[in-house]
N, C-alpha and C positions, 0 to 999 in steps of 0.2 A: 522077888527080882522085879526091881521097876523095869517095865516095858518100856519101850522106843516111843509108845503112845502117850503112854503117862508122863514120859518126860518132857514129847510135846507141849503133851495138855497142862504138865503144870508147869511149865515156864511161858508160857500163855495165859495164866489163873485169871481170872473175872474178866474176861472180855469176852462176848460176841462175836464181836466184830472181825470177828476171824474171821466166821464161816458163816454167821446171818446176818451180817450186815450194821454189827452196830446196835441193840434197841437201849434205849436209856436207864439202868436198872429201876423197877419200879414202873415203869409204862410200858403199857400194851401198845402191841403196835397199831392197833386201832388209834390211837391216841399219839401213838408218836406221827401217825402218817399228816391227821389231824395238825401237830403242831406245825410240822414240814411242809405242810401245805402239798398234800401231794398236788394238783393240777397247775403248781406253779415251777416257770422255771429256775434251773439249780446253773445260783451264779456262779463263775469259773474263771479262774485266775491260769493264766501257763507261767511258767518260771522255763524260760531256752525256748526261742522261736527259731535259731537258725536254719535250722536244720528239720528235725525229725519233730521238734515242737512246733515250726510250722507247719508241717503236715494236719499235728493233731489238732493246732489250733483252728486250721479249714474245718475238719470233720468236725468237727464238735460244736463249730458255727451251724452248719446245716443239720442240725438237730435242733431236731423240734423241742423239747424237752432241758435245753440249756437257752444261757447267753454268755459271750466271754464278756466280760464286765474288766480284766483284767490282763496287763504284759507286763512281764520282766525281764527284762535282757542286758545284758553286759556291753552292749553290740549296738551302742547308738542306728545306724542301719538296720538291723535284722530287726529291731525293735516301730519301727516309723513302717518298713516293707508291710511286717504282719499287722498292725493295726489297721495301715491301709484295703489292706484285705478282708482282715475282717468290716470297717467300713463297707465295702462298695460291696460285697453279699450282703450283708445282713440290714445296714443304713444304720446301725452303732456303732459308735469311735471307744473303743474298750480306755480306758486312762492307761497309763504307762507311768512303769518304774524300770528301775535299776540297778534301787537295794532290796532287795526281796523283803528283810526286816520289814522296812516300809511300806512295802504291798500287803502284806501280813497282816498290821495294825486295820488293816481297811473292811468292809461287808464284802463277803463273801463267801458262797459255801465250800469251794470245791478246789485244790490246790493241785496243778498236773506241774510234774516235775520232770524235765526232758534236757535236762543239762549234761555236760562233763562228768564223768562215776563219779568223781569226788565229793562233787556236789550232792549226787542220789540220796543217801539220809540222812544226812544234818537237813537238808531241805527238808525231807519230810516228817520228820521229827520238829521243826520249828512250827511245819503248817499244823501238824496235832497241839503241838501248846497252845495255838494261835486258833485253837477249833472248830479247823475243816477238817474235811474228809481228805484223803491223800489220790491218784491217780499215778501210780511210779513207773515210770520207767525203765526194763531192765538196763543193769542187773543193779539189786536193789540196794548195795553198796558198794564199799571200796576195798572192804575186810570183813572174814569173817563176824569180828565182836560186834563191827555195825550193827548186823542182824539182827544178835541178841539183842541187843539194846532196842532195836526198832520192835521184835515183839511184843517187850514189858512196854514196849512205851503206849503199843497199841493197847492194850489193854489196862493200863493208865488213863488213858483220853478217851477210850471208848469209843474208837474213829474206825469209820470205813477206811479201807485202805486194800483199793484194787493196784496188782500187777500187770506189768503191757505185755505178759506172753500171753497176745491178743490171741494163738490158736487153738486155747481153751477154749473159747469161744466159737468156731467155727466150726460150721452144722457136718460138711463131712470129713473132719478131723474126728469129730466127735464120734460119726458112725464106726469110726475106721476105730479107733480106738474099742471100739464097747464091742468090736470082732478080734482084738488084739488080746482083749481080757476074757474075755469066752469063749477062747478055747476056735474060735475059727480055724485056728493053725498049730492047737494044738497047746502043750506048755511052751514058750515063752521062755527062754534059759538066754536067750542073747540079742545084744543089740548094735547097730551103730548109725550113729551120726555123720554130719558131712556141713562141712563151708569151703568153699573155692571162689577166689578170684584174681586177680591180676592186676595188684596194688603196683602205683608207682615207688623210686626212691623216694625219702622226702628228703635226702639231699642232709647238707652238715648243715646248717643251722649259724646265720649270720646275728651277732649282738646287734638290737633296731632299736631306733625309738620306740613305744609306743605308739601304737594310731591314738592321731585324735578321738576316734569312733568308740575305742576299747577303755573299759574301765580294769585296769589287768590285778589292780588290786582285790576285789570282788571277783574277778574271775575264777581270783586262789581261790578266795574265802579262807573256807575250813584248813586248806594244804597250809606247812608253812609256807611259807616264802620262797619264791627264786624270784632273786633282785633285776637280772639280767634277761630280759626280753628278749629273744630268737624268732628270728619269722619264717619257722617251718614250725614254732605250737598248734597256731591258731591256724585256723578254727579243727579240723576233724583231726589233727596228727596230735594232737595228744592223748589219743588211743593208746598209742603205741611206746609212755611216756608214762614207767610203774607208780610216777609221783603225781601224777593225776587218771592215768586211766587200766587198764586191768586186759588190755592186748583184745589179739580175737578171737580168744578161748570166751570173755564175757561178754562184748559187742557182738556174737553171733553164735558163738555158744551155747549159751544163757536158752535160747529157744528150744535148741534142739536137742539140749540136754534134762532140759524139762517134759521135753515131750516123750523122751525115751525112758525116763521115773515113770511118768503119766501113763504107757501104756504096760508097764514090769511092776505097775503097786509097788515101787522100791521107796526108800528115804532116804535115812544114810547109810555109805560102804562101809567094807572093811579094811579096803585097802585101793589105795590111789595112785599110779604113776604117771610120770610126766615122760615123754624123748620131746626134740627139737630144739630149737633156737634159732638164730636170725642168721639167713644161710644166704639169700636172695642178691642182696646189696650189700656193703661197706655203709652204712650212713650212720645218724643218732635213733633209727630207731629201736629200742632196748628190748621188744614184749617178743618171744618169738612169730615169725612168718611161715612157719612149717611146726607145725604140734602133736603130736598122738596124746589122748588120756583115759587111761581106761581107767576102769572102776569097777571092783567085786564084792558084792554084795554074799556074803560068808562061799558056801562051796557049794550056791547052789545059783545063782546068774552071775551074768557079768555085762557091761557096754563099752563103747568104748566110740568118743568124739576125736574127729580128724579135723586139724582145721588147715588148709593150704593157700596163703592171703596169693600169695606170687605164683599161681601154676594156677589154673583155671581149667584143667583138666576136668570132667563132671564124674559123678560115680552116679549108678541106676538111671544116668540117664539129664543128672539132675544138677547141677553145681551147687542146691543146698536139700539136707532131707535128713531123712532115719529111716533104716531097715530094722524090723523084728523078726527074728529068728525062731522055728516054732518046730514042736516033732512033726507036724505036719504041712511046714509049708512057712512061706516067708510074707511078708503084709509091708510092700514100701510109700512112705511118703516123703513127697519134695516139698519144698517151701510153700504149697499153695493148698486149696482148700479140695486135696480128692488122694486115690490110697488106691492100688494096684494087690491084688489076692494071684500068690503064684502055690502051688503043688511041688513036694518032692523032685517033680521032673520038671523043676522053673516052666513049669505050663501053665499061661495067662489065665487064669480061672473067675477071676471079677473086676471090673475097672468101674471105678466113680470118678468122674469128670469135674472140673468147676467152671461155672459160666460165669464168675464173676468178677473177672477180668485182673487178677494175679498179677503183678508182674515181678516175675522174680529177678533181684539183682537192684531195686529202685530201693535208694538207703534212705531213701522221705517218707513216702507214702508207699506200699506194694498194694494195696487197694484197698479204700478210702469206706465202702462198702464194710468188709471185714470185721473191718478196725470198729464201725457202727455197731455192729454185733457185740464187740467186747461194750464198747461206754454203754450201752441198752442194759445189759448186768449189773454192770458198773451205776448205775442209777437207781435202775431195780435196787440194787440192796441199799440206796440211802433210803429209799420214799418206801419200801415195800418189805425189807427186808429178805432180799433172796438172797441165799445164798451162793457168794462169788463162787465164777468159773476159776480163778487165778488170786488166791488171796493173799496175805500178805504173810502166811506161816507157809506154804505151800512155794512159793518165790524165794522166799527168803533161804529153803533146803536148794534149791534147788539151785540160787544163786550161787551159797557156800561148797554143794559139789565142783564147783567148775573152779573157787575161788581155790579147791583142795586142788586141782591139781597142777594151776601156776605157782601155790606152793609146791610143790613137790617138783617142780619144774625149779625155781629158786635154790631150794635147797640141794637138789641134783641126789634125791634116791628117792624112794615110794613111802607114801607113810599109810601106816596101820593108824585105825579111826575106830573110835567107838562106836557101834552102831548106831547105840539110844540115841548119845548125847549127839554127834557131828564132830568129837572134837580129835583133835590131834593125842594120841597115845606114844611118851615117853622120846619124845625126840622136842628137845629144846631148840635145837638149829630153825628148827621149820617152825615150831612156836613162837617165834620171835618176827613171822610175819600173820600173826595173826590177828592184829591190829595195827592201826599206824599212827603217827605224830599228826598232831594237831597243831596251826598258828594259834596260840595266848590268845584265850580272849572266846578262840572259839572252835575249844571241845566239846562234844557230844554227854549233855547230862538228862536224865530225869528228872 
């Protein structure tokens, strides 16, 4: 019988990039380092620099091993602001582009993708096809079908792809996960992740002229065209429209589902459920503002993720985090680089604190130092073939779990999942959400 591990291995047949940094076939690690220039600075292009991309560009510009050589954004204001910041901080001004297709023709090593969700997978594919390594912000894709394309693409083009689940590189979180996995609280059978906020209404959008600073056609890119621009689309509110975004579940839930998977050592579930809706305001917001997604892994383990976009009441004293429940106690990890261990009487028996200035609720860059740990792992994956902490395969699986939660929500029923392939079983209505339509000429093709 085909095992889950073998299925995933077969899906990525021929690639070392998913796990050991993308060595060119037939070339040794030593020779590869010589070709690349182990001491040379990696040239980086950043796509999407308005918010999270600005923070990433600022952090990467401070890395000794890298230089920000290229920037791309369809918002000329963001492009100029980020270019000015890079020049001020480094003394070197990057080349600026509005169209990613033109920028990918340039000579640089890495593309950082920090765009709206509908651009993530297409941009990553285009970059690999152009010979670039990729730092891909989560979620990896807009739909499960795109995950499968990305995994095959990494195998074909043999590129290093690090996903922005940066907690996999945080020192204390790594230690905490070792405690979870090594029996510190006994066998772990249940977990919970959460995210809370107090987001305002986005209102009812008015059809408006496209701002002179925005290239609306390129902003939409691979998504089928919406002709009428409305004043509540750009910038952040696209998260709440299914056409471009994936809701709070993938906006923030991906991080914590990834942590739960990591700690509980699970891959694809057997059943996925979701309850919730847009409860708080009556406006254009389409995705749930309140959602509880459940994942079952046979009859052995389960976990849930709870998202509350419009009620900031904390859980375990934190607005974001995860908790693992075991036979001998529980372990709590907040959004920062810290954890706490409790016994079965809820007594705190161990506390590991963070000293790195993590800022809970900071949407752009909660900690530049912690991001740097993830960047360094990525650079070492390229230069030294170091295994990636958040490789593409793991990033796609975590993304897909939360996508399945959204599909269960939209289909209005629980989903039975093949634990080997991660595919939906015997549900034609739900399967309609597996992929997405593209604007003609923008289809993802390997």
